C-alpha positions in Angstrom: 152.7 61.0 59.4 154.8 63.9 58.5 154.0 64.7 54.8 157.7 64.6 54.1 157.8 60.9 55.0 155.0 59.5 52.8 157.3 59.1 49.7 159.6 56.7 51.7 156.6 55.0 53.6 154.8 54.2 50.4 157.9 53.1 48.5 158.9 50.7 51.3 155.3 49.4 51.5 154.5 48.9 47.9 157.0 50.1 45.4 155.1 48.8 42.4 151.7 50.3 43.4 150.1 53.1 41.7 150.9 56.7 43.0 150.2 59.5 40.7 149.8 60.3 37.1 148.7 63.0 34.6 148.3 63.2 30.9 152.0 62.5 30.1 153.4 60.6 32.9 152.3 57.7 35.5 154.4 56.9 38.4 154.4 54.1 40.9 155.6 54.3 44.5 159.2 53.6 43.6 159.4 55.8 40.6 157.7 58.7 42.6 160.2 58.2 45.6 163.3 58.2 43.2 161.9 61.3 41.5 161.3 63.2 44.6 164.8 62.5 46.2 166.4 63.4 42.8 164.6 66.7 42.6 165.5 67.3 46.2 169.2 66.9 45.2 168.9 69.3 42.3 167.1 71.8 44.6 169.9 71.5 47.0 172.5 72.0 44.4 170.6 75.4 43.5 171.1 76.5 47.0 167.8 75.7 48.6 168.2 74.9 52.3 166.1 74.6 55.4 163.9 77.5 55.8 163.8 78.7 52.2 160.8 79.1 50.0 160.4 77.5 46.5 157.9 78.9 44.1 156.2 76.9 41.4 154.8 78.7 38.4 153.1 75.7 36.7 150.0 74.2 35.4 148.5 71.2 37.2 151.1 68.4 36.4 152.9 65.5 38.3 156.1 67.7 38.4 154.6 70.3 40.8 153.6 67.5 43.3 157.3 66.2 43.0 158.8 69.6 43.8 156.3 70.2 46.8 157.6 66.8 48.3 161.1 67.5 47.4 161.3 70.9 48.9 159.7 69.5 52.2 162.4 66.9 52.2 164.9 69.7 52.4 162.8 71.6 55.1 161.9 74.3 52.6 158.5 75.7 51.9 156.5 76.1 48.6 154.5 78.8 47.4 152.5 77.7 44.4 151.6 80.6 41.9 148.7 80.9 39.8 150.0 80.4 36.2 147.4 82.6 34.9 148.9 85.6 36.9 150.5 88.4 34.9 154.2 88.9 35.1 153.9 91.6 37.6 151.3 89.7 39.7 153.6 86.7 39.9 156.6 89.1 40.7 154.8 90.4 43.7 154.3 86.9 45.1 157.9 85.9 44.6 159.2 89.1 46.4 156.6 89.1 49.0 157.6 85.4 49.7 161.2 85.9 49.5 161.3 82.9 47.2 165.1 81.5 46.7 163.9 79.5 43.3 161.0 79.6 41.0 160.3 76.6 38.8 158.7 77.6 35.6 156.8 76.0 32.6 158.3 77.4 29.5 158.0 81.0 30.1 160.4 83.9 31.0 161.1 84.3 34.7 159.0 87.4 36.2 160.8 90.3 37.4 162.1 89.4 41.0 165.1 88.1 43.1 164.3 84.4 42.9 166.6 82.1 40.8 164.8 80.3 38.0 164.6 76.6 36.9 162.7 75.6 33.9 160.6 72.4 34.7 161.9 70.6 31.6 165.3 70.6 33.4 164.0 68.2 36.2 163.5 65.1 33.7 162.0 64.2 30.5 158.7 62.1 30.8 160.0 59.0 29.3 163.1 58.8 31.4 163.2 56.6 34.2 166.5 57.7 35.4 166.6 61.4 36.1 169.8 63.1 35.1 170.2 64.2 38.8 170.3 61.2 41.0 171.5 62.4 44.3 169.3 61.1 46.9 168.2 63.0 49.9 168.1 60.0 52.5 167.1 61.8 55.6 164.0 64.1 55.2 163.8 67.0 57.5 160.8 66.4 59.9 159.7 69.6 61.6 156.1 69.7 62.8 156.5 73.7 63.2 158.5 74.2 60.1 156.6 76.3 57.3 155.3 74.1 54.7 153.1 76.2 52.5 152.6 79.8 51.5 149.1 80.2 50.0 148.2 83.6 48.6 144.8 84.9 49.0 142.9 86.1 45.9 143.4 89.7 46.8 140.1 91.0 46.0 140.2 93.7 48.7 144.0 94.7 48.3 147.3 93.0 47.6 147.2 89.2 48.2 148.3 88.1 51.6 150.4 84.9 52.2 148.8 82.4 54.4 151.4 80.6 56.4 150.7 76.9 57.1 153.2 74.7 58.7 153.6 71.0 58.7 151.4 70.4 61.8 148.5 72.3 60.3 148.8 70.0 57.2 149.1 66.8 59.2 146.0 67.8 61.4 144.1 68.7 58.3 144.8 65.4 56.5 144.0 63.2 59.5 140.8 65.0 59.8 139.9 64.4 56.0 140.8 60.8 56.3 138.3 60.4 59.1 135.7 62.4 57.4 135.8 60.8 54.2 136.8 57.3 55.2 139.6 57.0 52.7 141.8 53.9 52.4 144.2 52.5 50.0 141.4 51.4 47.4 140.5 55.0 46.8 141.7 56.9 43.5 141.2 60.7 43.2 140.7 62.6 40.2 142.2 66.1 40.6 140.5 68.9 38.6 141.0 71.8 41.1 144.1 73.9 40.8 147.2 73.0 42.7 147.9 76.7 43.6 145.1 76.5 46.0 144.9 74.6 49.3 141.9 72.5 48.6 143.8 70.8 45.7 146.7 70.2 47.4 145.2 68.6 50.7 142.1 66.9 49.4 143.3 65.7 46.2 146.9 65.0 46.8 148.1 64.8 50.4 145.1 63.0 51.9 144.8 60.2 49.3 148.6 59.6 49.0 148.9 59.4 53.0 145.9 57.0 53.0 148.0 54.7 50.5 145.5 55.7 47.6 146.3 57.2 44.3 145.7 60.5 42.2 145.3 61.2 38.7 145.9 65.1 37.8 143.2 65.9 34.9 144.7 69.1 34.0 142.6 72.1 33.1 139.1 71.3 33.8 136.8 71.0 30.6 133.2 70.1 30.9 133.4 68.3 27.6 136.1 65.8 28.4 135.5 65.6 32.1 133.2 62.6 32.2 135.4 60.9 29.6 138.3 61.2 32.2 136.0 59.7 34.7 135.3 56.6 32.6 138.9 56.1 31.7 140.3 56.6 35.0 137.7 55.1 37.2 138.2 57.5 40.3 136.5 56.8 43.6 135.9 60.5 44.3 136.9 64.1 43.1 136.6 67.5 44.7 135.2 70.5 42.6 133.6 73.9 43.2 130.1 75.0 42.6 130.7 76.4 39.2 132.0 73.0 38.0 128.8 71.1 39.0 126.7 73.8 37.6 128.6 73.3 34.3 128.3 69.4 34.5 124.6 69.7 35.5 124.0 71.8 32.4 125.5 69.3 29.9 123.1 68.1 27.1 120.5 65.3 28.2 122.4 63.0 26.0 125.3 63.0 28.2 124.9 59.8 30.3 128.4 59.0 31.6 129.2 55.8 33.6 129.8 56.9 37.2 129.7 53.6 39.0 133.2 54.0 40.1 132.5 57.1 42.3 131.5 56.5 45.9 131.0 60.3 46.6 132.1 63.8 45.3 133.1 66.8 47.4 132.1 70.5 47.1 134.0 73.2 48.6 135.3 76.8 48.2 131.8 78.5 48.0 128.4 77.5 49.4 126.4 75.4 47.0 122.6 75.9 46.5 120.6 73.0 47.7 118.8 73.0 44.3 122.1 72.4 42.4 123.1 69.5 44.9 119.9 67.7 44.2 120.1 68.2 40.5 123.5 66.9 40.2 122.9 63.9 42.6 119.6 63.0 40.7 121.0 63.4 37.2 124.4 61.4 38.0 123.5 59.3 40.7 126.5 60.2 42.9 126.5 61.5 46.6 127.6 64.9 46.9 129.3 65.9 50.0 129.6 69.6 50.9 132.0 71.3 53.2 133.2 74.7 54.2 136.7 76.2 55.2 139.3 78.7 54.4 142.8 78.7 53.5 143.6 80.2 56.8 141.9 76.9 58.3 144.0 74.7 56.1 141.0 74.0 53.8 138.1 72.6 55.7 136.3 73.1 59.2 132.8 71.6 58.6 131.3 68.9 56.4 128.2 67.2 55.8 128.6 63.6 57.0 129.6 61.1 54.5 127.9 58.2 56.5 125.0 60.2 58.2 122.5 62.9 57.5 123.3 65.1 54.9 121.7 68.5 54.7 121.8 70.1 51.2 121.6 73.9 52.0 123.9 73.5 55.1 127.7 72.9 55.1 127.5 70.2 57.8 128.8 69.6 61.2 132.3 70.7 62.7 135.0 68.3 61.7 136.4 66.3 64.6 139.3 68.2 66.2 138.0 71.7 65.5 135.6 74.0 67.3 133.2 76.2 65.4 131.3 78.9 67.1 129.3 82.0 66.2 130.0 85.4 67.9 128.7 88.9 67.5 130.6 92.1 66.7 132.2 92.3 70.3 133.5 88.6 70.1 130.8 87.3 72.3 129.0 84.0 71.8 125.5 84.6 70.2 122.5 82.9 71.7 121.3 79.7 70.1 119.2 80.2 67.0 120.8 83.5 66.1 123.2 84.3 63.5 126.7 85.6 63.9 130.3 85.6 62.5 131.9 82.0 62.3 134.9 81.5 64.2 137.1 78.5 64.2 139.7 77.2 66.6 141.8 73.8 66.0 145.3 72.6 65.2 144.4 73.7 61.5 144.4 77.4 62.2 147.2 79.1 60.1 150.3 80.2 61.8 149.4 83.8 60.5 149.9 86.1 57.4 153.4 86.5 56.3 155.0 89.8 57.3 151.5 91.2 58.3 151.5 90.9 62.1 148.5 93.5 62.4 146.3 91.8 59.8 147.1 88.4 61.8 146.1 90.0 65.0 142.7 90.9 63.6 142.0 87.6 62.1 143.4 85.2 64.7 142.2 86.3 68.3 142.9 84.3 71.3 143.5 81.3 69.1 139.9 81.8 67.2 140.2 82.3 63.4 137.5 85.2 62.6 136.2 84.0 59.1 134.3 87.1 58.0 131.3 85.0 57.3 127.9 85.2 58.8 126.2 81.8 59.8 123.6 80.1 62.2 123.3 76.6 63.5 120.1 74.6 62.9 118.4 72.7 65.4 120.8 69.7 64.9 124.0 71.6 64.9 124.6 71.9 61.3 126.1 75.0 60.0 124.1 77.2 57.7 126.2 80.0 55.8 123.9 83.2 55.7 126.6 85.4 53.8 129.9 87.2 54.1 129.9 90.1 56.7 131.4 92.4 53.9 128.6 91.3 51.4 125.7 92.4 53.5 123.7 95.1 52.0 122.1 98.0 54.2 119.2 99.3 52.4 117.8 102.3 54.2 118.8 100.8 57.6 117.5 97.3 56.7 120.1 94.5 56.5 119.8 92.2 53.5 122.0 89.1 52.9 122.5 88.4 49.1 122.6 84.8 49.8 118.9 84.8 50.6 118.0 86.3 47.4 120.3 84.1 45.5 118.7 81.1 47.1 115.3 82.2 45.9 116.5 82.7 42.4 118.2 79.3 42.4 115.0 77.7 43.2 113.8 78.8 39.6 114.4 75.8 37.2 115.8 77.9 34.4 118.6 79.6 36.7 122.2 78.1 36.2 124.0 80.7 38.4 123.2 83.9 40.1 125.1 86.7 42.2 123.4 89.5 44.1 125.4 92.6 45.1 124.8 95.9 46.5 124.7 99.1 44.3 125.4 102.5 45.7 122.0 104.6 45.9 121.8 108.2 46.8 118.8 107.8 49.1 118.8 104.3 50.5 122.7 104.0 50.6 122.6 100.5 48.7 120.0 98.6 46.9 120.3 94.9 45.6 120.9 94.1 41.9 121.3 90.5 40.6 123.1 89.0 37.6 121.9 85.6 36.4 123.0 83.2 33.8 120.5 80.7 32.4 120.5 76.9 31.7 120.7 76.0 28.2 117.6 76.8 26.0 115.8 78.4 28.8 113.4 81.0 27.7 112.6 82.7 30.8 112.3 86.6 30.9 113.9 89.0 33.4 110.3 90.0 34.6 109.4 86.2 35.2 112.6 85.9 37.3 111.5 89.1 39.3 107.9 87.7 39.7 109.5 84.7 41.2 111.4 86.5 43.7 108.5 88.8 44.6 106.5 85.6 45.3 109.2 84.5 48.0 110.8 87.9 49.4 109.9 90.8 51.3 109.6 93.9 48.9 112.8 95.5 50.0 114.8 92.3 49.4 113.7 92.1 45.8 116.6 93.1 43.3 115.9 96.5 41.7 117.5 95.2 38.5 118.5 91.9 37.1 120.9 91.4 34.2 121.2 88.3 32.2 124.8 87.1 31.3 126.1 84.3 29.2 128.2 83.5 32.1 129.2 85.0 35.6 132.8 86.0 36.1 135.0 83.8 38.2 138.1 84.1 40.2 141.1 81.9 40.0 139.6 79.2 42.4 136.1 79.1 40.6 134.1 81.4 43.0 131.7 83.9 41.4 133.7 87.2 41.4 131.5 89.6 43.0 134.1 92.5 43.1 134.2 92.4 39.2 130.4 92.9 39.2 130.4 95.8 41.6 133.3 97.5 39.5 130.6 98.0 36.9 129.0 100.4 39.0 129.5 104.1 37.7 126.2 105.7 38.4 123.7 105.7 41.2 120.1 104.8 40.7 
């Protein structure tokens, strides 16, 4: 099903059934369809046409999803902007995407060429009859039409707009439906940001296409999260390792009722096996880890929900995709060896907006080059070794930070860890580590280094460990290694 059709299909099938809600509003299928059509009419009145781009500069809320479906109904694309961005950062995305209209939430419009619309002008939360009731009865259904412009985090330069068309989204949602066995009885609790493709695909589009429902929890807070679970009774949620680390570190007195959850999903960054086991053991919930990129419309491998799950791996290739490992020349590596992960399938992006050169380097003969190093185990499960760019070369020896991080994660006092390369005048680079500890952990740096020495070759042991209250994160919850590297001002 084309995503622009789901509004009408759901309303025709069961108008009174639960659809989507947040802290302020709850819509059934009929109400959701009415508001999507109304907002589509409003966007059309503001000049939005097929092929245009609509930007949203909003926190997680129902209106963002309505705008998404309304724009698609007109054949327009959407670029969601992180509301935490500064005006200059947001203005860059508006200008780069050539957005015709930006929908804002109680803030001035950033400098740029886009027209602005305040979200309050769409409707009021208690109003069942939106001011603009001009229905758009015939949605534009173009599989090749641009659907989303998702901007990368920009840690190595200006953010790039990842172009995803409706065929990408349809393929990805069908793969997720099959992998997670969704049906109309499911209910998602959305905690990830809706400016990221994971939140849009896994927590909104896939459940809505399955006939299921979504509750938007707003900004994640470990103190309120399980109260939301007990109140909303979701059957699943999707989160990142940092969220699972915070939940695992809650006081022992926190014993929530998690019986409604049939599983939870982890993505965006590799999750240590020790943290997976800790979370599952404490809360009695199956945790399924997957792997993918925005350039691949979200996910490419996943540990089976029904089958053998292997913590420490990111699972098997999803049906409909091919995942291979290649060397620096693009040749497939022999079985058992490590190589760059490359992906092909109908989920691979159209390219980077206005960047044909970077697109050509990233998608080669239909294969998406991820920049991740991995290996397949004996059963074909993908094990991520590290990022190509994160590899540390110490005096000619290759060191993968993830190996060191995995060892440190085995220590029961460690909550989070990041290892990066620091410039060195003799060796070129040396590994240094940053660690945050579990509450009330009294371990010393020397004890952590002794633990590392017991499990790692001498050249892999960090030359220095720094204890931090928490590790810096980027906008999607990944540990922000570029920020850690930026602290280096002198050589050792």
